[in-house]
N, CA and C atoms as an extended XYZ file, in Angstrom:
78
Properties=species:S:1:pos:R:3:atomname:S:1:resname:S:1:resid:I:1 pbc="F F F"
N        -7.684        5.258        9.331 N   VAL     1
C        -7.170        4.346        8.306 CA  VAL     1
C        -8.164        4.247        7.157 C   VAL     1
N        -9.423        4.176        7.497 N   LEU     2
C       -10.462        4.067        6.466 CA  LEU     2
C       -10.487        5.318        5.605 C   LEU     2
N       -10.197        6.459        6.233 N   PHE     3
C       -10.183        7.713        5.484 CA  PHE     3
C        -9.057        7.713        4.465 C   PHE     3
N        -7.935        7.136        4.860 N   LEU     4
C        -6.788        7.090        3.952 CA  LEU     4
C        -7.077        6.196        2.758 C   LEU     4
N        -8.057        5.320        2.916 N   ALA     5
C        -8.404        4.405        1.834 CA  ALA     5
C        -9.506        4.984        0.961 C   ALA     5
N       -10.047        6.131        1.385 N   SER     6
C       -11.127        6.757        0.629 CA  SER     6
C       -10.572        7.644       -0.476 C   SER     6
N       -11.370        7.891       -1.512 N   PRO     7
C       -10.960        8.726       -2.653 CA  PRO     7
C       -10.546       10.130       -2.219 C   PRO     7
N       -11.037       10.574       -1.082 N   ALA     8
C       -10.744       11.920       -0.607 CA  ALA     8
C        -9.285       12.050       -0.186 C   ALA     8
N        -8.631       10.915        0.028 N   SER     9
C        -7.241       10.941        0.478 CA  SER     9
C        -6.266       11.007       -0.690 C   SER     9
N        -6.799       10.981       -1.907 N   ASP    10
C        -5.937       10.996       -3.093 CA  ASP    10
C        -5.055       12.237       -3.126 C   ASP    10
N        -5.635       13.385       -2.799 N   TYR    11
C        -4.855       14.620       -2.855 CA  TYR    11
C        -3.906       14.716       -1.667 C   TYR    11
N        -4.244       14.024       -0.591 N   ILE    12
C        -3.397       14.049        0.603 CA  ILE    12
C        -2.156       13.180        0.399 C   ILE    12
N        -2.384       11.972       -0.098 N   THR    13
C        -1.273       11.043       -0.294 CA  THR    13
C        -0.326       11.562       -1.366 C   THR    13
N        -0.855       12.368       -2.274 N   GLY    14
C        -0.041       12.894       -3.358 CA  GLY    14
C         0.592       14.220       -2.988 C   GLY    14
N         0.217       14.775       -1.825 N   ALA    15
C         0.704       16.087       -1.446 CA  ALA    15
C         1.739       16.008       -0.319 C   ALA    15
N         1.407       15.335        0.751 N   VAL    16
C         2.305       15.324        1.905 CA  VAL    16
C         2.643       13.919        2.380 C   VAL    16
N         1.678       12.997        2.270 N   LEU    17
C         1.904       11.643        2.757 CA  LEU    17
C         2.488       10.754        1.677 C   LEU    17
N         3.234        9.738        2.092 N   PRO    18
C         3.821        8.775        1.159 CA  PRO    18
C         2.744        7.981        0.432 C   PRO    18
N         3.156        7.179       -0.539 N   VAL    19
C         2.211        6.437       -1.374 CA  VAL    19
C         1.433        5.392       -0.575 C   VAL    19
N         1.997        4.976        0.548 N   ASP    20
C         1.341        3.926        1.336 CA  ASP    20
C         0.161        4.479        2.128 C   ASP    20
N        -0.137        5.745        1.941 N   GLY    21
C        -1.290        6.326        2.622 CA  GLY    21
C        -0.940        6.903        3.982 C   GLY    21
N         0.345        7.097        4.233 N   GLY    22
C         0.750        7.701        5.495 CA  GLY    22
C         0.874        6.693        6.621 C   GLY    22
N         0.862        5.416        6.289 N   ALA    23
C         0.958        4.380        7.316 CA  ALA    23
C         2.285        4.496        8.061 C   ALA    23
N         3.338        4.851        7.340 N   THR    24
C         4.655        4.976        7.964 CA  THR    24
C         4.717        6.233        8.825 C   THR    24
N         3.881        7.220        8.494 N   ALA    25
C         3.861        8.465        9.255 CA  ALA    25
C         3.249        8.223       10.628 C   ALA    25
N         2.367        7.223       10.710 N   LEU    26
C         1.738        6.909       11.983 CA  LEU    26
C         2.714        6.141       12.865 C   LEU    26
């Protein structure tokens, strides 16, 4: 969860995961 909140997750949330940071994917 902390990783999803890090700047490194910007490209992930914009590529495959929803805007909520993939919380719904979990």
